[in-house]
DOPANU-831457 format. One record per residue (C-alpha): x, y, z; residue number from 1; residue in one letter. Coordinates in steps of 0.02 Angstrom, whole numbers, plus 50000, padded with zeros to 5 digits. Example, Ala and Ser with C-alpha at 12.3 -4.5 7.8 and 13.67 -1.06 7.14 Angstrom:
<atoms>
{{50615,49775,50390},1,A} {{50684,49947,50357},2,S} 
</atoms>
This chain:
<atoms>
{{59296,50503,53634},1,M} {{59264,50461,53816},2,Q} {{59224,50564,53969},3,N} {{59409,50580,54009},4,N} {{59413,50714,53874},5,S} {{59312,50824,53990},6,L} {{59402,50929,54119},7,D} {{59361,50925,54305},8,E} {{59216,51047,54280},9,T} {{59142,50945,54139},10,G} {{59210,51066,54008},11,G} {{59282,51017,53839},12,F} {{59354,51145,53720},13,L} {{59266,51280,53819},14,G} {{59101,51185,53817},15,L} {{59008,51120,53968},16,D} {{58902,50964,53983},17,R} {{58743,51056,53932},18,L} {{58827,51121,53773},19,D} {{58880,50943,53732},20,M} {{58704,50878,53762},21,R} {{58635,51014,53647},22,I} {{58762,50971,53511},23,L} {{58726,50786,53529},24,S} {{58537,50812,53515},25,A} {{58553,50928,53365},26,L} {{58674,50811,53279},27,Q} {{58546,50671,53297},28,A} {{58402,50781,53236},29,D} {{58442,50951,53162},30,G} {{58256,50989,53147},31,R} {{58225,50972,53333},32,L} {{58112,51114,53391},33,A} {{58188,51230,53520},34,N} {{58056,51183,53649},35,T} {{58088,50997,53625},36,K} {{58276,51027,53632},37,L} {{58253,51124,53795},38,A} {{58151,50981,53866},39,E} {{58284,50855,53811},40,T} {{58429,50946,53894},41,V} {{58334,51012,54045},42,G} {{58346,51199,54014},43,L} {{58220,51335,53974},44,S} {{58187,51370,53789},45,P} {{58264,51544,53809},46,T} {{58424,51474,53884},47,A} {{58437,51341,53748},48,V} {{58409,51470,53611},49,L} {{58550,51577,53685},50,A} {{58666,51427,53694},51,R} {{58628,51372,53516},52,V} {{58661,51550,53458},53,G} {{58829,51552,53548},54,R} {{58876,51380,53482},55,L} {{58836,51440,53307},56,T} {{58930,51605,53325},57,R} {{59080,51515,53398},58,D} {{59085,51395,53249},59,G} {{59037,51233,53337},60,F} {{58877,51224,53233},61,I} {{58917,51252,53050},62,L} {{58741,51235,52981},63,G} {{58594,51119,52953},64,Y} {{58555,51016,52801},65,E} {{58437,50879,52746},66,A} {{58508,50707,52706},67,Q} {{58445,50661,52533},68,L} {{58427,50490,52451},69,N} {{58552,50489,52306},70,P} {{58472,50337,52223},71,Q} {{58303,50422,52211},72,K} {{58384,50580,52143},73,L} {{58487,50503,52002},74,G} {{58655,50501,52091},75,A} {{58664,50321,52149},76,G} {{58842,50287,52091},77,M} {{58968,50331,52228},78,L} {{59149,50341,52172},79,V} {{59309,50382,52264},80,F} {{59455,50446,52162},81,V} {{59639,50454,52207},82,E} {{59722,50601,52121},83,V} {{59909,50614,52094},84,L} {{59969,50785,52039},85,L} {{60112,50811,51917},86,D} {{60200,50929,52040},87,R} {{60179,50966,52224},88,T} {{60205,51152,52226},89,T} {{60096,51284,52309},90,P} {{60038,51350,52140},91,N} {{59982,51178,52080},92,V} {{59894,51142,52246},93,F} {{59805,51311,52240},94,D} {{59750,51289,52059},95,A} {{59685,51114,52093},96,F} {{59592,51165,52252},97,K} {{59510,51312,52163},98,A} {{59458,51204,52015},99,A} {{59372,51069,52119},100,V} {{59263,51200,52205},101,Q} {{59163,51236,52047},102,V} {{59111,51056,52013},103,H} {{58962,51001,52118},104,P} {{58988,50819,52068},105,E} {{59144,50825,52178},106,I} {{59063,50812,52348},107,M} {{59222,50805,52451},108,E} {{59406,50837,52418},109,C} {{59540,50793,52545},110,H} {{59728,50822,52535},111,M} {{59808,50664,52603},112,V} {{59979,50599,52652},113,A} {{60036,50443,52563},114,G} {{60052,50379,52385},115,G} {{59937,50510,52307},116,F} {{59891,50692,52340},117,D} {{59701,50705,52350},118,Y} {{59554,50591,52383},119,L} {{59391,50643,52301},120,L} {{59215,50584,52335},121,K} {{59098,50598,52186},122,T} {{58922,50544,52140},123,R} {{58850,50507,51969},124,S} {{58695,50424,51899},125,A} {{58790,50271,51836},126,D} {{58957,50215,51763},127,M} {{58923,50298,51595},128,N} {{58888,50464,51681},129,A} {{59045,50444,51787},130,Y} {{59151,50405,51634},131,R} {{59085,50562,51551},132,D} {{59122,50663,51708},133,F} {{59298,50591,51721},134,A} {{59340,50639,51541},135,G} {{59254,50807,51546},136,R} {{59308,50863,51720},137,V} {{59428,50753,51820},138,L} {{59562,50728,51691},139,W} {{59553,50913,51645},140,Q} {{59583,50978,51821},141,L} {{59745,51077,51834},142,P} {{59899,50977,51880},143,G} {{59820,50804,51870},144,V} {{59946,50674,51817},145,R} {{59855,50515,51865},146,E} {{59690,50457,51941},147,T} {{59632,50293,52016},148,R} {{59447,50261,52026},149,T} {{59357,50155,52156},150,Y} {{59173,50125,52119},151,A} {{59077,50083,52277},152,V} {{58981,49920,52268},153,M} {{58890,49941,52434},154,E} {{58882,50084,52559},155,E} {{58899,49992,52723},156,V} {{58903,50147,52834},157,K} {{58880,50329,52789},158,N} {{58878,50450,52934},159,S} {{58933,50628,52964},160,A} {{58905,50619,53152},161,R} {{59052,50659,53265},162,L} {{59086,50558,53420},163,V} {{59060,50679,53564},164,L} {{59109,50658,53746},165,P} {{58963,50595,53846},166,E} {{58862,50738,53915},167,A} 
</atoms>
C-alpha cells in the first residue's frame, strides 16, 4: 500500500500517521518496550501506552506471539493441502470448519474460490509423520472427498507482516 491510501489528514481506516508508525514498529518487534516505542514514534510513553491500548481494544492489534523455529522443534516438514469437499452445503462447511479447529497440526485453514474448497497449512516432523496425520486426521475430516498434498521443499519467504501505508 502506498501513501495514497491515506486521506488528506493522514488518516487511514480511522488511524493517523502516529498510529501507523506504532503499528509498523510493533509489527517489526512485538517485544519493543513502551519507552523505546515512544522514542521511536516521537510521543511520550503515556501517550503511546494509551494509543496501543486503543489499537488493541479496536481490534487493530490482535495479540503478540513469538516466532519459533519449526526445525528445532520437530516440525520441519511444511505441507499445504488442497481439500475438496463432497458437497458444498452450509452444514458440510460448518462441520468441516469446526473439525479443523481441534487439530493443532493444521496451522491455517482458508476457504478459497477455484477448483477446491479449502487450503490447509500443516506442519509435521517428516513425511512419515505427515502420512500418519493424513490417515488419522485429514481423510477423516467431515465432508472430505479428495485431498492434494504439496510438500514444501524450501521456504523461500515466510512472513506475517502486513504492508502498511507509510507513516
